[in-house]
OpenMM code with the backbone's topology and positions (N, CA, C; nanometers):
from openmm import Vec3, app, unit

residues = "MET SER HIS PHE ASP ALA TYR ARG THR GLY ASP ALA VAL ARG PHE SER VAL ARG LEU GLN PRO ARG ALA SER LYS ASN GLU ILE THR GLY LEU GLN GLY PHE SER LEU LYS VAL ARG VAL THR ALA PRO PRO VAL ASP GLY MET ALA ASN GLN ALA LEU ILE ASP PHE LEU SER GLU THR LEU ALA VAL ALA ARG ARG ASP VAL ARG ILE VAL SER GLY LEU THR SER ARG THR LYS VAL VAL GLU ILE ARG GLU GLY ASP LEU GLY LYS ILE GLN ARG LEU ALA ASP".split()
positions = [
    Vec3(-0.4148, 0.3447, 1.0150),
    Vec3(-0.3900, 0.3562, 0.8726),
    Vec3(-0.5233, 0.3598, 0.7989),
    Vec3(-0.5377, 0.4530, 0.7065),
    Vec3(-0.6616, 0.4631, 0.6306),
    Vec3(-0.6485, 0.3881, 0.4988),
    Vec3(-0.7619, 0.3589, 0.4405),
    Vec3(-0.7620, 0.2934, 0.3107),
    Vec3(-0.8687, 0.3565, 0.2227),
    Vec3(-0.8507, 0.3431, 0.0945),
    Vec3(-0.9387, 0.4013, -0.0057),
    Vec3(-1.0670, 0.3201, -0.0134),
    Vec3(-1.1819, 0.3859, -0.0152),
    Vec3(-1.3106, 0.3173, -0.0067),
    Vec3(-1.3820, 0.2975, -0.1413),
    Vec3(-1.3100, 0.2671, -0.2482),
    Vec3(-1.3741, 0.2398, -0.3775),
    Vec3(-1.4484, 0.1067, -0.3694),
    Vec3(-1.5684, 0.1033, -0.4253),
    Vec3(-1.6474, -0.0197, -0.4224),
    Vec3(-1.7347, -0.0303, -0.5469),
    Vec3(-1.7684, -0.1531, -0.5824),
    Vec3(-1.8517, -0.1802, -0.6993),
    Vec3(-1.9984, -0.1751, -0.6589),
    Vec3(-2.0798, -0.1124, -0.7441),
    Vec3(-2.2245, -0.1097, -0.7254),
    Vec3(-2.2881, -0.1274, -0.8629),
    Vec3(-2.3440, -0.2440, -0.8849),
    Vec3(-2.3985, -0.2750, -1.0176),
    Vec3(-2.2869, -0.2788, -1.1203),
    Vec3(-2.3029, -0.2039, -1.2295),
    Vec3(-2.2000, -0.2019, -1.3350),
    Vec3(-2.1051, -0.0834, -1.3199),
    Vec3(-2.1029, -0.0213, -1.2011),
    Vec3(-2.0202, 0.0977, -1.1799),
    Vec3(-1.9333, 0.0813, -1.0552),
    Vec3(-1.8359, 0.1720, -1.0437),
    Vec3(-1.7519, 0.1793, -0.9247),
    Vec3(-1.7728, 0.3178, -0.8638),
    Vec3(-1.7939, 0.3216, -0.7333),
    Vec3(-1.8112, 0.4486, -0.6618),
    Vec3(-1.6981, 0.4670, -0.5612),
    Vec3(-1.6623, 0.5924, -0.5417),
    Vec3(-1.5613, 0.6251, -0.4424),
    Vec3(-1.5753, 0.7699, -0.3996),
    Vec3(-1.5192, 0.7989, -0.2839),
    Vec3(-1.5240, 0.9319, -0.2267),
    Vec3(-1.4033, 1.0129, -0.2738),
    Vec3(-1.4295, 1.1406, -0.3039),
    Vec3(-1.3242, 1.2333, -0.3463),
    Vec3(-1.3297, 1.3558, -0.2569),
    Vec3(-1.2149, 1.3995, -0.2102),
    Vec3(-1.2024, 1.5274, -0.1393),
    Vec3(-1.1400, 1.6234, -0.2402),
    Vec3(-1.2177, 1.7204, -0.2872),
    Vec3(-1.1759, 1.8099, -0.3954),
    Vec3(-1.1188, 1.9400, -0.3418),
    Vec3(-1.0044, 1.9784, -0.3964),
    Vec3(-0.9447, 2.1074, -0.3621),
    Vec3(-0.9384, 2.1920, -0.4889),
    Vec3(-1.0271, 2.2904, -0.5027),
    Vec3(-1.0240, 2.3784, -0.6198),
    Vec3(-0.9139, 2.4829, -0.6081),
    Vec3(-0.8924, 2.5552, -0.7169),
    Vec3(-0.7934, 2.6638, -0.7257),
    Vec3(-0.6521, 2.6186, -0.6903),
    Vec3(-0.6163, 2.4978, -0.7309),
    Vec3(-0.4807, 2.4473, -0.7068),
    Vec3(-0.3889, 2.4945, -0.8193),
    Vec3(-0.2595, 2.4741, -0.8029),
    Vec3(-0.1649, 2.5159, -0.9059),
    Vec3(-0.1656, 2.4224, -1.0260),
    Vec3(-0.2085, 2.2965, -1.0052),
    Vec3(-0.2208, 2.2030, -1.1171),
    Vec3(-0.3206, 2.0939, -1.0817),
    Vec3(-0.3699, 2.0241, -1.1835),
    Vec3(-0.4612, 1.9119, -1.1619),
    Vec3(-0.3782, 1.7905, -1.1237),
    Vec3(-0.4120, 1.7304, -1.0080),
    Vec3(-0.3354, 1.6147, -0.9637),
    Vec3(-0.4082, 1.5404, -0.8524),
    Vec3(-0.3683, 1.4148, -0.8348),
    Vec3(-0.4129, 1.3337, -0.7219),
    Vec3(-0.2992, 1.3360, -0.6214),
    Vec3(-0.3311, 1.3714, -0.4972),
    Vec3(-0.2248, 1.3858, -0.3976),
    Vec3(-0.2283, 1.2785, -0.2895),
    Vec3(-0.3085, 1.1745, -0.3090),
    Vec3(-0.3143, 1.0660, -0.2114),
    Vec3(-0.4506, 1.0575, -0.1468),
    Vec3(-0.4499, 1.0214, -0.0202),
    Vec3(-0.5746, 1.0041, 0.0531),
    Vec3(-0.5898, 1.1088, 0.1615),
    Vec3(-0.7150, 1.1443, 0.1877),
    Vec3(-0.7496, 1.2234, 0.3049),
    Vec3(-0.8610, 1.1453, 0.3725),
    Vec3(-0.8284, 1.0769, 0.4800),
    Vec3(-0.9231, 0.9842, 0.5418),
    Vec3(-0.9463, 0.8675, 0.4474),
    Vec3(-1.0720, 0.8428, 0.4119),
    Vec3(-1.1058, 0.7354, 0.3180),
    Vec3(-1.1283, 0.7886, 0.1765),
    Vec3(-1.1056, 0.9163, 0.1560),
    Vec3(-1.1319, 0.9811, 0.0267),
    Vec3(-1.0047, 1.0041, -0.0530),
    Vec3(-1.0184, 0.9964, -0.1848),
    Vec3(-0.9088, 1.0295, -0.2754),
    Vec3(-0.8984, 1.1812, -0.2806),
    Vec3(-0.7814, 1.2362, -0.2527),
    Vec3(-0.7623, 1.3817, -0.2544),
    Vec3(-0.7232, 1.4232, -0.3956),
    Vec3(-0.8065, 1.5080, -0.4570),
    Vec3(-0.7834, 1.5542, -0.5941),
    Vec3(-0.7790, 1.7058, -0.5933),
    Vec3(-0.6767, 1.7597, -0.6574),
    Vec3(-0.6617, 1.9048, -0.6717),
    Vec3(-0.6888, 1.9420, -0.8172),
    Vec3(-0.7674, 2.0486, -0.8377),
    Vec3(-0.7944, 2.0986, -0.9729),
    Vec3(-0.7698, 2.2487, -0.9761),
    Vec3(-0.7354, 2.2988, -1.0924),
    Vec3(-0.7052, 2.4412, -1.1071),
    Vec3(-0.8302, 2.5280, -1.1131),
    Vec3(-0.9433, 2.4713, -1.1487),
    Vec3(-1.0670, 2.5488, -1.1645),
    Vec3(-1.1181, 2.6010, -1.0306),
    Vec3(-1.1834, 2.7171, -1.0341),
    Vec3(-1.2428, 2.7704, -0.9113),
    Vec3(-1.3770, 2.7024, -0.8821),
    Vec3(-1.4226, 2.7090, -0.7557),
    Vec3(-1.5503, 2.6473, -0.7203),
    Vec3(-1.6682, 2.7394, -0.7526),
    Vec3(-1.6757, 2.7841, -0.8763),
    Vec3(-1.7793, 2.8777, -0.9194),
    Vec3(-1.8553, 2.8172, -1.0367),
    Vec3(-1.9873, 2.8229, -1.0305),
    Vec3(-2.0732, 2.7743, -1.1405),
    Vec3(-2.0411, 2.6310, -1.1824),
    Vec3(-2.0024, 2.5471, -1.0886),
    Vec3(-1.9759, 2.4076, -1.1193),
    Vec3(-1.8468, 2.3822, -1.1952),
    Vec3(-1.7620, 2.4831, -1.2071),
    Vec3(-1.6380, 2.4681, -1.2848),
    Vec3(-1.5436, 2.3649, -1.2218),
    Vec3(-1.5319, 2.3627, -1.0901),
    Vec3(-1.4436, 2.2660, -1.0247),
    Vec3(-1.4975, 2.1238, -1.0435),
    Vec3(-1.6294, 2.1076, -1.0369),
    Vec3(-1.6891, 1.9755, -1.0603),
    Vec3(-1.6611, 1.9276, -1.2021),
    Vec3(-1.6755, 2.0160, -1.2998),
    Vec3(-1.6481, 1.9790, -1.4389),
    Vec3(-1.5001, 1.9449, -1.4574),
    Vec3(-1.4128, 2.0205, -1.3913),
    Vec3(-1.2691, 1.9927, -1.3993),
    Vec3(-1.2382, 1.8560, -1.3387),
    Vec3(-1.3061, 1.8217, -1.2291),
    Vec3(-1.2881, 1.6906, -1.1664),
    Vec3(-1.3302, 1.5795, -1.2621),
    Vec3(-1.4457, 1.5947, -1.3247),
    Vec3(-1.4944, 1.4950, -1.4204),
    Vec3(-1.3967, 1.4814, -1.5372),
    Vec3(-1.3516, 1.5933, -1.5919),
    Vec3(-1.2551, 1.5903, -1.7027),
    Vec3(-1.1263, 1.5208, -1.6613),
    Vec3(-1.0748, 1.5554, -1.5442),
    Vec3(-0.9481, 1.5001, -1.4963),
    Vec3(-0.9585, 1.3494, -1.4737),
    Vec3(-1.0654, 1.3049, -1.4069),
    Vec3(-1.0813, 1.1617, -1.3815),
    Vec3(-1.1034, 1.0848, -1.5118),
    Vec3(-1.1781, 1.1419, -1.6034),
    Vec3(-1.2008, 1.0781, -1.7328),
    Vec3(-1.0688, 1.0562, -1.8061),
    Vec3(-0.9857, 1.1583, -1.8073),
    Vec3(-0.8552, 1.1502, -1.8741),
    Vec3(-0.7621, 1.0539, -1.8003),
    Vec3(-0.7567, 1.0626, -1.6690),
    Vec3(-0.6675, 0.9795, -1.5882),
    Vec3(-0.7016, 0.8311, -1.6002),
    Vec3(-0.8315, 0.8003, -1.6029),
    Vec3(-0.8757, 0.6604, -1.6075),
    Vec3(-0.9020, 0.6100, -1.7490),
    Vec3(-0.8848, 0.6979, -1.8474),
    Vec3(-0.9073, 0.6632, -1.9887),
    Vec3(-1.0476, 0.6061, -2.0103),
    Vec3(-1.1465, 0.6788, -1.9584),
    Vec3(-1.2866, 0.6428, -1.9803),
    Vec3(-1.3575, 0.7624, -2.0433),
    Vec3(-1.4702, 0.7357, -2.1050),
    Vec3(-1.5477, 0.8439, -2.1659),
    Vec3(-1.5986, 0.9390, -2.0572),
    Vec3(-1.6004, 1.0663, -2.0892),
    Vec3(-1.6456, 1.1681, -1.9948),
    Vec3(-1.7883, 1.1385, -1.9483),
    Vec3(-1.8720, 1.0862, -2.0368),
    Vec3(-2.0112, 1.0560, -2.0029),
    Vec3(-2.0232, 0.9431, -1.9000),
    Vec3(-1.9150, 0.8658, -1.8798),
    Vec3(-1.9160, 0.7555, -1.7842),
    Vec3(-1.8724, 0.7976, -1.6439),
    Vec3(-1.8409, 0.9249, -1.6263),
    Vec3(-1.7985, 0.9773, -1.4959),
    Vec3(-1.9063, 1.0746, -1.4484),
    Vec3(-1.9553, 1.0520, -1.3271),
    Vec3(-2.0543, 1.1464, -1.2738),
    Vec3(-2.0406, 1.1598, -1.1230),
    Vec3(-2.0777, 1.2746, -1.0756),
    Vec3(-2.0788, 1.3023, -0.9324),
    Vec3(-2.2191, 1.2684, -0.8829),
    Vec3(-2.2291, 1.1693, -0.7932),
    Vec3(-2.3609, 1.1245, -0.7476),
    Vec3(-2.4054, 1.1928, -0.6184),
    Vec3(-2.3123, 1.2497, -0.5436),
    Vec3(-2.3506, 1.3299, -0.4270),
    Vec3(-2.2376, 1.4267, -0.3933),
    Vec3(-2.2761, 1.5361, -0.3278),
    Vec3(-2.1774, 1.6347, -0.2856),
    Vec3(-2.1475, 1.7408, -0.3892),
    Vec3(-2.2425, 1.7741, -0.4758),
    Vec3(-2.2167, 1.8733, -0.5804),
    Vec3(-2.1682, 2.0067, -0.5263),
    Vec3(-2.2152, 2.0469, -0.4087),
    Vec3(-2.1740, 2.1754, -0.3524),
    Vec3(-2.0793, 2.1602, -0.2343),
    Vec3(-2.0307, 2.0391, -0.2120),
    Vec3(-1.9399, 2.0111, -0.1009),
    Vec3(-1.8010, 1.9777, -0.1545),
    Vec3(-1.7006, 1.9909, -0.0714),
    Vec3(-1.5664, 1.9483, -0.1131),
    Vec3(-1.5541, 1.7962, -0.1152),
    Vec3(-1.6344, 1.7279, -0.0330),
    Vec3(-1.6332, 1.5822, -0.0312),
    Vec3(-1.7468, 1.5324, -0.1197),
    Vec3(-1.7127, 1.4523, -0.2187),
    Vec3(-1.8083, 1.4068, -0.3191),
    Vec3(-1.8021, 1.2557, -0.3332),
    Vec3(-1.9083, 1.1973, -0.3841),
    Vec3(-1.9068, 1.0575, -0.4243),
    Vec3(-1.9131, 1.0571, -0.5762),
    Vec3(-1.8129, 0.9929, -0.6367),
    Vec3(-1.8013, 0.9870, -0.7823),
    Vec3(-1.8316, 0.8445, -0.8272),
    Vec3(-1.8988, 0.8330, -0.9401),
    Vec3(-1.9299, 0.7026, -0.9974),
    Vec3(-1.8690, 0.6937, -1.1373),
    Vec3(-1.8003, 0.5826, -1.1622),
    Vec3(-1.7421, 0.5552, -1.2935),
    Vec3(-1.8159, 0.4342, -1.3507),
    Vec3(-1.8941, 0.4555, -1.4554),
    Vec3(-1.9672, 0.3448, -1.5165),
    Vec3(-1.8699, 0.2535, -1.5896),
    Vec3(-1.8894, 0.1233, -1.5723),
    Vec3(-1.8009, 0.0235, -1.6322),
    Vec3(-1.6560, 0.0433, -1.5866),
    Vec3(-1.6371, 0.0979, -1.4673),
    Vec3(-1.5030, 0.1262, -1.4167),
    Vec3(-1.4285, 0.0003, -1.3740),
    Vec3(-1.2972, 0.0064, -1.3857),
    Vec3(-1.2079, -0.1023, -1.3431),
    Vec3(-1.1711, -0.0765, -1.1968),
    Vec3(-1.2277, -0.1568, -1.1047),
    Vec3(-1.2075, -0.1349, -0.9625),
    Vec3(-1.0590, -0.1346, -0.9249),
    Vec3(-0.9813, -0.2273, -0.9772),
    Vec3(-0.8391, -0.2339, -0.9471),
    Vec3(-0.7652, -0.1091, -0.9906),
    Vec3(-0.7953, -0.0611, -1.1101),
    Vec3(-0.7306, 0.0593, -1.1635),
    Vec3(-0.7665, 0.1815, -1.0782),
    Vec3(-0.8908, 0.1886, -1.0369),
    Vec3(-0.9358, 0.3018, -0.9550),
    Vec3(-0.8705, 0.2955, -0.8165),
    Vec3(-0.8603, 0.1760, -0.7579),
    Vec3(-0.7960, 0.1639, -0.6271),
    Vec3(-0.6487, 0.2030, -0.6336),
    Vec3(-0.5830, 0.1784, -0.7459),
    Vec3(-0.4408, 0.2141, -0.7607),
    Vec3(-0.4189, 0.3657, -0.7665),
    Vec3(-0.5237, 0.4436, -0.7894),
    Vec3(-0.5095, 0.5899, -0.7903),
    Vec3(-0.4613, 0.6412, -0.6551),
    Vec3(-0.4929, 0.5689, -0.5496),
    Vec3(-0.4563, 0.6130, -0.4147),
    Vec3(-0.3121, 0.5785, -0.3782),
    Vec3(-0.2429, 0.5009, -0.4613),
    Vec3(-0.1046, 0.4604, -0.4313),
    Vec3(-0.0065, 0.5737, -0.4512),
] * unit.nanometer
topology = app.Topology()
chain = topology.addChain("A")
for resn in residues:
    res = topology.addResidue(resn, chain)
    for name in ("N", "CA", "C"):
        topology.addAtom(name, app.Element.getBySymbol(name[0]), res)
């Protein structure tokens, strides 16, 4: 059984995301390994899928867009996302 790997680092929470661009809708579909599987409608061109991921997570977690950033994996489907001042419990519940 896998589990979601969200963890606190300083004043932020980091977690792994497996991004699927060009989906039919923006949604979280569960876990893929230790990563949160997120589907976005944007294509993986000119950073559009990354921006869609940031927008979607910001809206889903009710945090400011400026508090969400991709810290690694900008050109990969597997990314590490950081939420500044993030609620670890709320973020872990995304995988439920």
